[in-house]
C-alpha positions in Angstrom: -75.7 27.7 -131.5 -72.8 26.1 -133.2 -70.2 27.0 -135.8 -70.3 24.3 -138.4 -68.1 23.5 -141.4 -69.8 21.5 -144.2 -67.1 19.9 -146.4 -68.2 18.9 -149.9 -65.1 18.6 -152.1 -66.8 18.2 -155.5 -70.4 19.1 -154.9 -70.9 22.8 -154.5 -74.2 24.3 -153.4 -73.8 26.8 -156.2 -73.6 24.3 -159.1 -76.2 23.9 -161.8 -77.8 20.5 -161.5 -78.2 17.6 -164.0 -74.6 17.3 -165.1 -72.4 14.2 -164.6 -71.2 15.2 -161.2 -74.0 17.6 -160.1 -77.0 16.1 -158.4 -78.4 15.1 -155.1 -75.3 15.9 -153.0 -75.3 19.4 -154.2 -78.9 19.8 -153.2 -78.3 18.2 -149.8 -75.4 20.5 -149.0 -77.2 23.6 -150.1 -80.4 22.8 -148.2 -78.8 21.6 -145.0 -76.6 24.7 -144.9 -79.6 27.0 -145.5 -81.8 25.3 -142.9 -79.1 25.0 -140.3 -78.6 28.8 -140.6 -82.3 29.3 -140.2 -82.0 27.4 -136.9 -79.4 29.9 -135.8 -76.2 28.1 -136.6 -73.3 29.6 -138.5 -72.3 27.5 -141.5 -69.3 27.6 -143.8 -69.4 25.3 -146.9 -65.9 24.2 -148.1 -65.8 23.1 -151.7 -63.1 22.9 -154.3 -62.6 26.0 -156.5 -63.5 24.8 -160.0 -63.6 28.1 -161.9 -61.2 31.0 -161.9 -63.8 33.7 -161.3 -65.0 32.3 -158.0 -64.0 34.3 -154.9 -62.3 32.5 -152.1 -65.0 33.5 -149.6 -68.5 34.2 -150.7 -71.4 35.3 -148.5 -74.1 33.2 -150.0 -77.3 33.5 -147.8 -77.6 34.9 -144.3 -75.6 32.7 -141.9 -73.9 30.7 -144.8 -70.6 31.3 -146.5 -69.2 29.3 -149.4 -65.4 28.9 -149.1 -63.7 28.0 -152.5 -60.7 25.9 -151.7 -57.7 26.2 -154.0 -56.9 22.5 -154.5 -55.8 21.7 -158.0 -56.5 23.7 -161.2 -59.4 26.1 -161.1 -61.6 24.1 -163.5 -64.1 21.3 -163.4 -62.4 17.9 -162.9 -64.1 14.5 -162.7 -64.6 13.6 -159.1 -62.7 10.3 -159.8 -59.6 12.4 -160.2 -59.7 14.4 -157.0 -58.2 12.1 -154.4 -54.6 13.4 -155.0 -55.8 16.9 -154.3 -57.2 16.2 -150.8 -53.8 16.9 -149.1 -53.9 20.5 -150.4 -57.6 20.7 -149.4 -56.8 19.7 -145.8 -53.8 22.1 -145.5 -55.9 25.0 -146.7 -58.7 24.2 -144.2 -56.2 23.9 -141.4 -54.7 27.3 -142.3 -58.1 28.9 -142.7 -59.1 27.7 -139.2 -55.9 29.0 -137.7 -56.8 32.4 -139.1 -60.6 32.5 -138.4 -61.0 30.2 -135.5 -61.9 26.6 -135.0 -65.3 25.0 -135.7 -67.5 23.2 -133.2 -68.0 20.4 -135.7 -67.1 19.2 -139.2 -69.8 17.6 -141.3 -68.2 15.8 -144.2 -70.1 14.9 -147.4 -68.7 12.0 -149.5 -65.6 9.9 -148.7 -62.9 12.3 -149.9 -64.4 15.1 -147.7 -64.4 12.5 -145.0 -60.7 12.0 -145.4 -60.1 15.8 -145.0 -62.3 15.8 -141.9 -60.6 12.8 -140.3 -57.1 14.3 -140.9 -58.3 17.6 -139.4 -59.7 15.7 -136.4 -56.3 14.1 -135.8 -54.4 17.4 -136.2 -56.8 19.8 -134.4 -59.2 17.6 -132.3 -62.3 18.8 -134.1 -65.1 16.1 -134.1 -66.7 15.2 -137.3 -69.8 13.4 -138.7 -70.0 12.1 -142.2 -72.8 11.5 -144.8 -71.3 9.2 -147.4 -74.0 9.8 -150.0 -72.6 6.6 -151.8 -70.5 3.7 -150.6 -67.6 2.5 -152.6 -68.2 -1.2 -152.0 -71.8 -0.8 -153.1 -70.8 1.2 -156.2 -68.2 -1.4 -157.2 -70.8 -4.2 -156.8 -73.1 -2.6 -159.2 -70.7 -0.9 -161.7 -67.8 -3.3 -161.7 -65.1 -2.1 -164.1 -67.1 1.0 -165.0 -66.3 2.3 -161.5 -63.5 4.8 -162.0 -62.6 5.4 -158.4 -59.3 3.9 -157.0 -59.3 0.9 -154.8 -57.9 3.2 -152.1 -61.4 4.3 -151.5 -62.3 1.1 -149.7 -59.6 1.4 -147.0 -60.3 5.1 -146.6 -64.0 4.5 -146.1 -63.2 1.8 -143.5 -61.1 4.2 -141.6 -63.8 6.9 -141.7 -66.3 4.4 -140.4 -64.0 3.7 -137.4 -63.1 7.3 -136.7 -66.2 9.4 -137.3 -68.1 10.6 -134.2 -71.4 9.9 -136.1 -72.2 8.3 -139.4 -75.3 9.7 -141.0 -77.2 7.0 -143.0 -79.8 8.3 -145.4 -82.1 5.3 -145.3 -82.5 1.9 -143.8 -80.6 0.2 -146.7 -77.7 2.7 -146.3 -77.6 1.8 -142.6 -77.6 -2.0 -143.4 -74.8 -1.6 -145.9 -72.7 0.3 -143.4 -73.1 -2.5 -140.9 -72.8 -5.5 -143.2 -70.1 -4.2 -145.6 -68.0 -2.0 -143.2 -68.7 -3.5 -139.8 -69.9 0.0 -138.6 -70.7 0.3 -134.9 -74.6 0.7 -134.8 -74.2 3.0 -131.8 -72.6 5.6 -134.0 -75.0 5.3 -136.9 -78.0 7.6 -137.1 -80.5 7.5 -139.9 -81.5 11.0 -141.2 -83.2 11.1 -144.6 -83.0 13.7 -147.3 -85.8 16.1 -147.9 -87.6 18.7 -150.0 -88.4 22.4 -149.4 -92.2 23.1 -149.4 -91.4 26.7 -150.4 -89.8 25.3 -153.6 -91.9 22.3 -154.5 -95.7 22.3 -154.2 -98.4 21.2 -156.7 -99.3 23.4 -159.6 -102.2 22.8 -162.0 -101.1 20.1 -164.4 -102.7 21.8 -167.4 -101.2 25.2 -166.6 -97.8 23.7 -166.0 -97.8 22.1 -169.4 -98.9 25.3 -171.1 -96.0 27.1 -169.5 -93.6 24.5 -170.7 -95.0 24.6 -174.3 -96.4 21.0 -174.0 -99.7 19.7 -175.4 -102.1 20.2 -172.4 -104.1 17.1 -173.3 -101.2 14.7 -173.9 -100.2 12.1 -171.3 -96.8 13.1 -169.9 -94.2 10.8 -168.2 -91.1 12.5 -166.7 -87.6 11.2 -166.0 -85.4 13.9 -164.4 -81.8 13.6 -163.1 -78.2 13.2 -163.9 -77.4 11.7 -167.3 -75.2 8.8 -166.2 -75.7 5.1 -167.1 -76.4 3.8 -163.6 -79.5 6.1 -163.4 -81.3 3.6 -165.7 -82.7 6.2 -168.1 -82.5 3.6 -170.9 -84.8 1.3 -168.9 -87.2 4.2 -168.5 -87.3 4.7 -172.3 -87.8 0.9 -172.9 -90.5 0.6 -170.3 -92.3 3.7 -171.7 -92.2 2.1 -175.1 -93.7 -1.1 -173.9 -96.5 0.7 -171.9 -97.5 3.0 -174.8 -97.5 0.2 -177.3 -99.7 -1.9 -175.1 -102.2 1.0 -174.4 -102.0 2.7 -177.8 -102.1 6.1 -176.2 -100.3 9.3 -177.5 -98.0 9.8 -174.5 -94.8 11.7 -174.2 -91.6 11.0 -172.2 -89.7 14.0 -171.0 -86.0 13.3 -170.2 -84.7 16.3 -168.2 -81.0 16.6 -167.4 -77.6 16.9 -169.0 -74.4 19.0 -168.9 -76.0 22.0 -170.5 -79.4 23.4 -171.5 -78.6 22.2 -175.0 -79.4 18.5 -175.4 -76.4 18.0 -177.6 -74.7 14.5 -177.3 -71.4 16.3 -177.9 -71.9 18.1 -174.6 -73.6 15.2 -172.8 -72.3 11.9 -174.3 -74.9 9.8 -172.6 -77.7 11.5 -174.5 -76.4 10.0 -177.8 -76.7 6.5 -176.4 -80.2 7.3 -175.0 -81.4 8.7 -178.4 -80.3 5.4 -180.0 -82.3 3.5 -177.4 -85.4 5.5 -178.2 -84.9 4.9 -182.0 -84.5 1.2 -181.4 -87.7 1.1 -179.4 -89.6 3.1 -182.1 -90.5 6.0 -179.8 -87.9 8.5 -181.0 -90.7 11.0 -181.9 -92.3 10.6 -178.4 -89.2 11.1 -176.3 -88.1 14.7 -175.7 -84.6 15.4 -174.4 -84.7 18.8 -172.9 -81.1 19.2 -171.6 -80.6 20.7 -168.1 -83.1 23.1 -166.7 -82.8 25.8 -164.1 -84.0 24.6 -160.7 -86.7 27.3 -160.6 -88.4 25.5 -163.6 -88.4 22.0 -162.1 -91.6 22.5 -160.3 -93.4 22.9 -163.6 -91.9 19.7 -164.9 -92.9 17.7 -161.9 -96.4 19.2 -161.9 -96.9 18.6 -165.6 -96.2 14.9 -165.3 -98.8 12.2 -164.9 -96.1 9.8 -163.6 -92.5 10.4 -162.5 -90.0 7.6 -163.3 -86.8 7.0 -161.3 -85.3 3.5 -161.9 -81.5 3.6 -161.2 -79.5 0.4 -160.7 -78.8 1.5 -157.2 -79.5 4.7 -155.3 -78.1 5.7 -151.9 -81.2 7.9 -151.4 -82.7 9.7 -154.4 -84.0 13.2 -153.9 -85.9 13.7 -157.2 -88.7 11.2 -156.2 -89.3 13.4 -153.1 -89.6 16.5 -155.2 -92.0 14.8 -157.6 -94.1 13.6 -154.7 -94.1 17.1 -153.2 -95.7 18.3 -156.5 -98.5 15.6 -156.2 -97.1 13.3 -158.8 -97.0 9.5 -158.2 -93.5 7.9 -158.6 -92.7 4.7 -160.4 -89.3 3.8 -158.8 -86.7 1.1 -158.6 -86.8 -1.1 -155.5 -83.4 0.0 -154.4 -81.8 2.1 -151.7 -83.7 5.1 -150.5 -86.4 4.9 -153.2 -87.9 1.8 -151.7 -88.0 3.7 -148.4 -89.7 6.9 -149.7 -92.1 5.4 -152.2 -94.8 3.2 -150.7 -95.7 0.6 -153.3 -99.4 0.7 -154.3 -100.0 3.8 -152.1 -97.8 6.7 -153.3 -96.7 5.0 -156.5 -95.2 1.7 -157.6 -91.9 -0.1 -157.1 -90.2 -2.4 -159.7 -87.0 -4.4 -159.8 -84.0 -2.4 -161.2 -82.9 -3.1 -164.8 -86.2 -4.7 -165.7 -87.9 -2.6 -168.4 -90.6 -5.3 -168.9 -91.8 -4.9 -165.2 -91.4 -1.2 -165.5 -93.6 -1.1 -168.7 -96.3 -3.3 -167.1 -96.6 -1.1 -163.9 -96.4 2.1 -166.0 -99.2 0.8 -168.2 -101.4 0.2 -165.1 -100.8 3.7 -163.9 -101.4 5.4 -167.2 -104.6 3.5 -167.7 -106.1 4.5 -164.4 -106.3 8.4 -163.9 -108.3 8.1 -160.7 -105.7 5.8 -159.1 -102.9 8.2 -160.1 -104.8 11.1 -158.5 -105.2 9.1 -155.2 -101.5 8.2 -155.3 -100.4 11.7 -156.0 -102.4 13.0 -153.0 -101.0 10.2 -150.8 -97.5 11.0 -152.0 -97.9 14.7 -151.1 -99.1 13.8 -147.6 -96.2 11.4 -147.0 -93.4 13.8 -148.0 -95.0 16.7 -146.1 -95.2 14.5 -143.0 -91.9 12.7 -143.1 -89.4 14.4 -145.4 -88.7 18.2 -145.2 -85.3 19.9 -145.2 -86.4 21.8 -142.0 -86.9 18.4 -140.3 -83.6 17.1 -141.7 -81.8 20.1 -140.3 -83.4 19.7 -136.9 -82.4 16.1 -136.7 -78.8 16.9 -137.8 -78.7 19.7 -135.2 -79.7 17.1 -132.6 -76.8 14.8 -133.8 -74.4 17.8 -133.5 -75.7 18.5 -130.0 -75.1 15.0 -128.9 -71.6 14.9 -130.3 -70.8 18.3 -128.7 -71.9 17.0 -125.3 -69.6 14.0 -125.7 -66.7 16.3 -126.5 -67.4 18.4 -123.4 -67.5 15.4 -121.2 -64.5 13.6 -122.7 -62.0 16.1 -123.9 -59.1 13.6 -123.7 -60.9 11.3 -126.1 -60.5 13.9 -128.8 -56.7 14.3 -128.4 -55.8 11.6 -131.0 -52.0 11.6 -131.1 -50.4 9.8 -134.0 -53.5 8.0 -134.9 -53.9 6.2 -131.5 -57.5 5.4 -130.4 -59.0 7.0 -127.3 -58.2 5.4 -124.0 -60.7 2.7 -122.8 -61.5 4.7 -119.6 -62.5 7.7 -121.8 -64.9 5.5 -123.8 -66.4 4.2 -120.6 -66.9 7.7 -119.2 -68.5 8.8 -122.5 -70.9 6.0 -122.4 -72.0 6.6 -118.8 -72.4 10.3 -119.5 -74.6 9.7 -122.5 -76.7 7.2 -120.6 -77.2 9.7 -117.7 -78.1 12.5 -120.1 -80.7 10.2 -121.9 -82.1 9.0 -118.6 -82.5 12.5 -117.3 -84.6 13.5 -120.3 -86.5 10.3 -120.4 -87.4 10.6 -116.7 -89.5 13.6 -117.3 -90.8 12.8 -120.7 -91.7 9.1 -120.4 -93.3 8.8 -116.9 -96.9 9.3 -118.0 -96.4 7.0 -121.0 -95.0 4.2 -118.8 -97.9 4.5 -116.4 -100.4 4.5 -119.3 -98.7 1.5 -120.9 -98.9 -0.5 -117.7 -102.6 0.5 -117.4 -103.3 -0.6 -120.9 -101.7 -4.0 -120.3 -103.7 -4.5 -117.1 -106.9 -3.6 -118.9 -106.0 -6.1 -121.6 -105.6 -8.9 -119.1 -108.7 -8.0 -117.1 -110.9 -8.2 -120.2 -109.5 -11.7 -121.0 -107.0 -10.6 -123.6 -103.4 -11.5 -124.1 -100.2 -9.5 -124.9 -98.1 -10.3 -128.0 -94.5 -8.9 -128.0 -91.8 -8.8 -130.7 -88.6 -7.1 -131.7 -85.3 -7.8 -133.7 -81.8 -8.5 -132.4 -81.3 -7.2 -128.9 -85.0 -6.1 -128.9 -85.9 -9.8 -129.6 -84.1 -10.7 -126.4 -85.9 -7.9 -124.6 -89.3 -9.3 -125.9 -88.5 -12.7 -124.6 -87.3 -11.3 -121.3 -90.5 -9.3 -120.9 -92.7 -12.3 -121.6 -90.8 -14.4 -119.1 -91.2 -11.8 -116.4 -95.0 -11.7 -116.7 -95.7 -15.3 -117.5 -93.5 -16.2 -114.5 -93.0 -13.4 -112.0 -91.1 -10.1 -111.7 -91.0 -9.2 -108.0 -94.2 -10.4 -106.4 -94.4 -14.1 -105.6 -97.7 -16.0 -105.8 -99.5 -13.9 -108.3 -101.2 -15.6 -111.2 -99.5 -16.2 -114.5 -100.2 -13.6 -117.2 -100.8 -14.5 -120.9 -97.9 -13.0 -122.8 -96.5 -14.6 -126.0 -93.1 -13.6 -127.4 -93.3 -13.8 -131.2 -89.5 -13.9 -131.4 -89.2 -17.1 -129.4 -90.5 -19.7 -132.0 -87.3 -20.3 -133.9 -89.0 -22.9 -136.2 -91.6 -20.5 -137.3 -89.2 -17.6 -137.7 -86.6 -19.6 -139.8 -89.2 -21.5 -141.9 -91.2 -18.5 -142.8 -88.3 -16.2 -143.4 -86.5 -18.8 -145.5 -89.5 -19.8 -147.6 -91.5 -16.5 -147.7 -89.4 -13.6 -146.4 -88.6 -11.9 -143.1 -90.8 -8.9 -143.7 -94.0 -10.6 -142.6 -92.7 -13.0 -140.0 -94.3 -11.2 -137.1 -97.4 -10.0 -139.0 -98.2 -13.7 -139.8 -98.2 -14.6 -136.0 -100.3 -11.5 -135.2 -102.8 -12.8 -137.8 -102.7 -16.3 -136.2 -102.9 -15.3 -132.5 -104.2 -11.7 -132.3 -107.9 -11.1 -131.4 -109.8 -7.9 -130.7 -109.0 -6.8 -127.2 -105.4 -8.1 -127.3 -102.4 -5.9 -127.2 -99.2 -5.9 -129.3 -96.0 -4.6 -127.8 -93.3 -3.9 -130.4 -89.7 -2.9 -129.4 -87.6 -1.1 -132.0 -84.8 1.4 -131.6 -85.5 3.0 -135.0 -89.2 2.2 -135.7 -88.3 1.5 -139.3 -87.9 -2.3 -139.3 -90.3 -3.5 -142.0 -91.4 -6.6 -140.0 -92.2 -4.4 -137.0 -94.2 -2.0 -139.1 -96.1 -4.9 -140.8 -96.9 -6.5 -137.5 -98.4 -3.2 -136.2 -100.5 -2.8 -139.4 -101.8 -6.3 -139.0 -102.6 -5.6 -135.3 -104.6 -2.5 -136.1 -106.5 -4.3 -138.8 -107.6 -6.9 -136.2 -108.6 -4.4 -133.5 -105.4 -5.2 -131.4 -104.1 -2.2 -129.4 -100.5 -1.3 -130.4 -97.9 -0.3 -127.8 -94.4 0.6 -129.2 -91.1 1.3 -127.5 -89.1 3.4 -129.9 -86.2 5.8 -130.2 -84.9 8.6 -132.5 -87.7 10.0 -134.6 -89.9 6.9 -134.1 -89.8 6.0 -137.8 -93.0 4.6 -139.5 -94.0 2.8 -136.3 -94.7 6.0 -134.5 -97.9 6.8 -136.4 -99.1 3.1 -136.0 -98.7 3.1 -132.3 -101.8 3.6 -130.1 -99.3 4.0 -127.2 -95.9 5.2 -128.3 -93.0 5.4 -125.8 -90.3 7.4 -127.6 -86.8 7.5 -126.0 -85.3 11.0 -126.6 -82.1 9.8 -128.1 -80.6 8.7 -131.5 -77.9 6.6 -129.8 -78.9 2.9 -130.3 -77.3 1.5 -127.1 -78.7 4.2 -124.9 -82.2 3.7 -126.4 -81.9 0.0 -125.7 -80.9 0.6 -122.1 -83.9 2.9 -121.5 -86.1 0.3 -123.2 -85.0 -2.2 -120.6 -85.7 0.2 -117.7 -89.2 1.0 -119.2 -90.0 -2.7 -119.6 -89.0 -3.4 -115.9 -91.1 -0.5 -114.7 -94.1 -1.7 -116.7 -93.6 -5.2 -115.3 -93.5 -3.8 -111.8 -96.6 -1.6 -112.2 -98.6 -4.4 -113.9 -97.7 -6.9 -111.1 -98.7 -4.4 -108.4 -102.1 -3.6 -110.0 -102.8 -7.3 -110.8 -101.8 -8.4 -107.3 -103.7 -5.6 -105.6 -106.8 -6.2 -107.7 -106.8 -2.7 -109.1 -109.8 -2.2 -111.4 -108.7 -2.4 -115.1 -108.7 1.2 -116.3 -106.1 3.7 -117.2 -105.1 6.3 -114.7 -107.5 9.3 -114.4 -104.9 12.0 -113.6 -102.7 11.8 -116.8 -101.3 14.9 -118.4 -103.1 16.4 -121.4 -100.7 14.7 -123.7 -102.4 11.4 -122.9 -105.7 10.8 -124.6 -108.0 7.7 -124.7 -109.5 6.4 -127.9 -110.6 3.0 -129.1 -107.9 0.6 -130.5 -107.2 0.9 -134.2 -108.4 4.5 -134.5 -106.2 7.5 -133.5 -103.4 6.9 -131.0 -104.3 6.4 -127.3 -101.4 8.6 -126.4 -99.8 11.4 -128.3 -96.1 11.4 -129.1 -94.1 13.1 -126.4 -93.2 16.7 -127.0 -89.4 16.3 -126.8 -86.8 17.8 -129.1 -86.5 14.4 -130.8 -90.2 14.4 -131.4 -91.5 17.2 -133.6 -88.8 16.6 -136.2 -90.9 16.6 -139.3 -88.8 14.0 -141.2 
């Protein structure tokens, strides 16, 4: 078990939520700290002291202390003003660690906390990971001159991307922004989403929840809940609500929950004054209720009371409130941005609309309000999705796995952590670290993937013997692996003279890929080819280090719809592809290069086994002596092989 310091300079786990600077990051830090402690780790949360009565060290929950850092005046300050205080923050932490002992790892939250962690790493050699929660270049793109952070933020974030031992992206869009805008090394990015706590958010009876809140139990209720800042798009929610209710002519009510205090006074929360004016302009002032902030214990009733939850920010690094609404069985109407487009499945758990488009919002809201049965189905699907993929327990387990991998690197390459005067680690240390990581991953994969590799080869042989063909696809390096695999089986791998085998790489037709992606979009570029070539009895092999690529997921969905067996080489948690794979091979690592290297080995082994069986005339059936984890079922129903029971698997995220 590890001793971990969570650094969160402006977002305390003790803060009341809903104010200008109190929202998702506060929840993230609080829940991660709690659940890491429940896993047996010891956690200290370092946050700036923003009130005079706060003790320096506070025992919060078992295994978690909150350390209030004396940096600047003991009062609330806008986070935009905190950068000059980070030197004092760093000095306090260094002194605190000198007295109470060093931590195994620092987990920084937000870029200013990252600056503290990076400086402590240089001074003391402590490794750090960072969750940015929001990226400065993305914020500036969307907010322009309204962005109050200094331009220094960009250079600091670029430094953190270079120096962090791991960067925790919260969703695929966050990962893409880190790569595209900051040139982040994909090998050091791991995607771990946010979550919800099932003990805190579960469905309650809608009618009973409304009665407890003093609402009309028979009135249609739409909910918007979160921080009252302009980029959250609450004005668009009001305008969309007005359009939908005018169109339907129903007596609905919009609840707007959030603010700097329980009193919805514009003097206390200036944004509320602007929003009240928007409601008046739209003619729905009497049907929009501004509640002010509410205690977290009461939020379950608000989520449960709503027929639809709206979250339509201009941009959103992740977005925790949609998860909480889904956990209460409420469908979400969300903006197609950031993490919301990852957590909300359009048409299944709710609906997605373009940001800053109240007309589209009103149209989709009207559709949902007019169809109670559809809302009920969506609410149930939403509940199942978050319970399966997004829990704080699962988040903590994945983070603990990241910490473990970083710790192993430190133990193997101690010289790499002695960063003198800002110099990078020696090249030979980086080489040693990479070999050590690969050896560790191969050791785990050797025991966990053997039956899956044998079963995969058997399924491919069975496909060929019944007259079927194999389709294979992937992106980037996995695209090259797909073409390599096809070439080995169409041509030969080791055994000369055997017959050519029908394998088509869907990544090899550059005319199809570029024409379709340019004219239509890249999301369906493989699914379209599966529709064209796939027949019942065929097999689709997908290769993805994350399992979250939309075009890979779409291809697997198209395959299952056509009775095509799905075989997937994956890594990390397996992503959405894991549940679509009849035969999943999940590499027990979150390190992209190591996953790719094991994928290549697995593909070579599959080629060797397939060639041997084809050349020897082995009857086309799967092995009969597989472990209990391997089970046989028809294609397109439940998986042919269960996911491996590794520490990477079983993370309920």
